[in-house]
Each structure stands twice: as C-alpha cells, then as structure tokens.
N, C-alpha and C positions, 0 to 999 in steps of 0.2 A: 791244065790243072786236075782233071779227072783221075789220069793215070797215076798221079803222085798220090791221091787218097787210096784209089785200089793198091799202090803198092806200098802204103803203108798199112793197110788192112793185111796185104800177105806178110809181111814181115812181123806184124804184133802177131798174128796166127802161128807164125812160124816159132817165136817165144813163147806163145802161151800152150803149145802142144808138146814143145819140149821140154818146159817144166815139168810135164808129169811123164817124161820118157825116162830111162835111166840117164846118169849125167858121168857116172864111173862105176866102173867094175874092179874087185880085187880078189884076191886069193888064187890058190893053186888048183887042188883037187876039188873043194867045195868052193866054188864063186859066189859073191856078195855083191849085188847092183844096188847102188844107192840113187834113187831117184829125187829129183827137187822136191817134188810133193806125193806123197804117198799116202793114198786114201785105203784104209783097210776096215775090216769089221771086226770090233771087239765082241766078248762073248756076252751077248746081251746087252750092251750097253750104246750101241750105235756106232755111227763113222768115228774111226782114229784118224786124225789128219797129222802127218809126222811130216815137218817142214825141215828141209835142208838148202832153204834159199830159194825155193820156187817160188813160195808165195809173194814175195816182195817183186820178182817177176813178173807173176800175174796183174799185181797190182797197178806198177808200172806200165807195162803193157796197155792195160785196160783204161788207163789214165789217158795214154797218148791217144789212143783210137778216141776216144771222146772229144779231146782236144782237136784235134784234127778233122772230124766229120762232124759233129755239132759243139764248135765253140760256145762256151760260155759267153754270155754279156758282161759277168761282172772281172772277167780276167782280161786286162787291156792290150796284150799280146800273147795270144794263145801258142803262137808258134813258136816262140822263145821257150815258154814254159815245157812244150812239148820236146825241144831240144835237150833241155837240161833232163828231162826223165829218159830220153833215149839214151843221153849219155850215162846216165845212171844205171842203164841196161848194159851197155858196152862194159861200165866199170863193175859190174855185177860179175858177167861172165868171165872178163879176164882174172879177177880175183880167184873164181874158183877154177879155171885151168892153171893158172899159174899156182895156186896150193898142190894142185897134182903133179904137177912137174917138178916142185920142188920135193915131196913126198915119194915120187918114183926116184929121184937122183939120190935123196937120202937113204933108199932102199940098196941101193948100190948094183942093180941089175938081177937082183934076185927074182926067182920066178913067183909069180901072185902079188908083182906092185901094180898097184892100180893103173887103171888107163881109162882113157876119155872115151864116152860113149855118145851114141848119136842125140841124145836130149842136149847136152851141153853144148855140143855143135849148133844144133837147130836155134838156142839162145842166142848164140854168138853172132849167127849169119841172120836171123831177125833183127836184133838189137842194131846190126851194121846195116841193113837195109833201112830200119827206119832211120838212123842217124844221116843216111844219105839223103833220103826223100825230106826229111826235115829242113835240111841246108836248102835243097833243090826249092824247097815251097819258100823259104826265107827270102832267097834271091829272086823267086817269081813277085812274090808280094812287096819286094825293094823297087822293082822297074813298073 
C-alpha cells in the first residue's frame, strides 16, 4: 500500500511540474510557446498569472494528493473522490491534446502548426499514473 502512495505522489508531481512547462509551441520563424501556467512580473505591479488550463491541473493534483495521503474524516470514501479528480485530470489533458490535433489538421500541414510539448505530455502521464494507482488502491481496499 505504501508504494501506491509513493506512485500517487510521483504522478501528482508530474502533473504539477508539467503545468508550468510549455504545453504547445507554434510559429515558423518566431516561435511562441504556451504554458499551462505562466507567471511573469509586470511593470511594478507584482506577479501576473496567465492561466491556459494549468491552474485546474494544479488544484486537482493537490486535492488528489491530500485525499490519498491525508484522507479527511468528512469524506466517506476518499478513494472514490480521488478517482473522480484523477479522471478530471485525464479529461483536461485529452481535451488540450485533442484541441491541438484539430488545430494541426485545420492548418493542413503548414509550417508553424502547433505541436505538443513536454509539459502537456507530463500532465497526461501523471494523470494516467494517478488513475491507475487510484484503481489499484480501490481494489486493495475492497479486499
């Protein structure tokens, strides 16, 4: 059971770190990379957070880790709630990958079409690891 919690933390860390890395890049001569969450400093106004879907990934990954490692007493079945959050992470990453594939098809093979980068792949891998560990924990707790 301990290795499932460690694997859950690894999956959540993959998803959290991936939300700060580039999700896709596009352009031919001048590239523009879009990150899930981009934190930049404005001119004298402090940090500016640009969210492209990464904040929801961060929130869901933190909820999953808290439910698996420190299950609260108010939730009757924390593993089921964690599986729902993990499935949401998979759905978010599939949505963004599908959107990029559709945009790439619509561009018709033009130079500079958007391509998936490491951050979105890390979010997808982390969410899949979380779903598998959630189902394994569910099966272990049922026996």
